[in-house]
N, C-alpha and C positions, 0 to 999 in steps of 0.2 A: 510432958516428959513428952514423944512425939516429935510437939519443936525442938525440942534441945537438942536433939537426934540427926530431926533436920537439919538445922542448919551444921550442927557438926558437923556434920558425912559432906554435907555444901562447904565447910571450912576445908578439909583436908581435900576434897579435888580441889576447886580453886586452887591450893595455897599447892600444890601439889603437877598439877598442871600450868602454870608461871610460874611458880620455881625452876622447871625446867628448858622452860625456853629460854629465864634469865640468865641464866647458867650457860646456855651453848650460848648467847647473844656477847656476854661477857666473855666467856673460852675464844669466840671470832675477831672483835669485835673491839676487848678493853685491857683484857692478859696484855698480849704480845707491847702493848703500847708500856704495860707496869716494867716487863719487861726488858724494855730494850729502859726504861725510864731508873735500875733499877746499874744496869749497865754502864750509865754513864755517874751516877753516886759513887759508884767503885771504884774511877774510876780520879771521879775527888779529890775521894781518897785520902787512895793513894800517897801521895805526899804527904797530907801530915803522920799520915801512919808509921812513915823517915823519918819525921822533922827532928835534928834533938833541940826546937828550942821549949824549953819548961814550959810559956806562958801561952806554950798551942799547947792543945789535947789532944789528944789519936785517934781517927772514927776508928771502936774499935768495937765488939760489942759482946756482952756478957755470956764471959764462957757459963753459963744457968742459963743464959737466954736458947727456951728452942723453936727453933718454926721445921715448917717439912723441906722435907726434901721437894727438889724439883724433878720433874717430872708426874709418875703414873700417882703417888706420893702426897704433891704440891698440888694435882686436878682434885684427886676425893677429895679430900676440905675442901677447893673451893666450893665442888657442888655440894658438901652436905653443905657448906656455912651459906649456900645462896639455898639452898630448897628451908634450911630454918627459918630466916629471914620469912619467904616468901609464906612456911606457915600463922610466923608470927603476922608480917600484914593483911593475912590471910580476916586471922584473930580479932584487930583491931575493925575493919571494913566492918564481919560479922558486930564485933561491941555498940560498934555508931551506929548503923541503923538499929537496934534493937535501940539503942537508948534513948535516940531521937525522935524515931518515930518514921526514920522513914524506910521502903524498901526498897530493898535493892534486887535487879527487876533484869530480866535481859535485853528487855532495854531500854532500859536506863544504868544497864549496866557500864556504856563504855563514860558516860559523866560522873557515877561519882571515881569512877578509873581516872579523870582529868579530876577531881576534888583530889582525888591520893596523891597525882604526883603532885600537886601543886601544891598541898602543903606539906611535902615529907621531901620534895628534893627542889622544885622546880622558885620556889620564892628562902629558900635557905642554901644554895647557891647562886639571888643573885650576890648573899657576902660571904661567903666561905664553898668557888667553887668544887668543886673535887681536883683531891689533888692526891700528882702523883708523887709515890718516894725521894727524899731528896731533896726535895723541895721544902722553903722555909715556912712555917704557921705561930702562929701567937698558943697565949696559955691554950694546953689540952682543958682547961673548967671554961676558963672567959670563952667559946669556942660553944664551948657545950649549953653554955647558960644563955648565949646567943643562939642557939639552933635549936634549943629548943620552943623561948620563949617567941621566936616567928614559925617554929611552927602552930605552938597557941594561939597565936593570935591569924594569921589566916587562916584556921582550924576553927576558929572563933568564927571571922568573918562571913568565911562561906555559908558556914549554920546559920547566920541572920540570915544570909541578905532571901539563901532557903526559905528559909523558917513565915519571912513579914514581907518579902517583897512588898519592899516599900521606898518613896527616898528616899526615909527617913536609914532605914536599914542600909541602903548603900553607899549612902555617908560617911556612914558608923565601920559599914565593912570595908571601905577605900582606906580610912583612916587605920583600923589598924592593920591595914597590909601594908601597907606604907612606912608607919612610927617604926618599928622594927631599921627598917631602910636607914631611916633619921640618927636613927642615935651611931650608927653605925660596926659592921661586925668589928671583933678584935684582928686589930694585922699585926703580920709577927716585925719588930723590929727593924731587918735588913728581908730586901726583897731580889737579895744576890742567890740565885741559886743557879747550878753548874748543869740545870734541862733546858730545854731549848726551847722559848718560845714554841711552837708549831709542835715541837708532841705536848705536849700541857695542852696548848689548846682542841689537839685535835684529843686528846683524854679527856677531857670533861665535856666536849661534844659527845662524842659515844658513851661517857656513860650517863647524859640526858639523855639518849638516845633510849638507850638501851629502857631507862628507868620509864622513862614516857612507855617504852610496848610493853615492861613487866605490867604499869599498874592496868594500860590499857585493857591485857591479855585481863588480868585478876582479877576486874570491875566484870566484866564479859561473861566471866567463866562461871563464878562465884552466883550471877543473876540467875545464868542457865540451871544450873543444880540446884540454885534453894526452887525455881519455877519446875521444873524435869521430879523433883524430890515431894514437890507437893504436889502436884498434878499423881500421883502417885498415891498418895499421904489420900485424895484427897479419891481415886478410884478403889483403895481397899477396907476405902469406911463405909463406903458407895457399897459394894462388894455385903 
């Protein structure tokens, strides 16, 4: 019971710290790019909305579709989403540590962070880079299947290489990492987009940079929290 409480509080602490940092970085480096892309999306949609060609569907939003208003409301929802996502990833990190038997400490927290970044962001981004609003995309279900398959294959490869540490594990791991990209991610039928290429490239780069910072902080913060809470538990037992 004491171990569960220690891990739970470590998850909360690490998740809140890394989530707060991530949302701050997103507001600084990512959100302005999304807003800029939405402006291009609106300009692209305007002619279609006034078109009289019945074969050309107008770009419109469902009347029942809800979106947070710009300003404080949108920022609040972005922050809340970031914090919940960070807590979710912190629970995943803790669960993987317990199930695999690899302990997360303040010394190896950076390594755990790099592994999480590689699994959940870097590897999938090779086939499905972060996309701005208005950019063409393939079928959602197909993309999700490929994304999860890539993440699972990468995670299995990293675990195998860390567990067995031999040439066979390295070879199998490399194969697992490469296979999803040989298969290829689902691609849209058309690649034309009203979003300028430099803006899309900046968004992908900034999203990955923020993701890297988040994972490095999450791994380090979780390892530090586990160490500190473990030391307190040991002192309490000794007393």
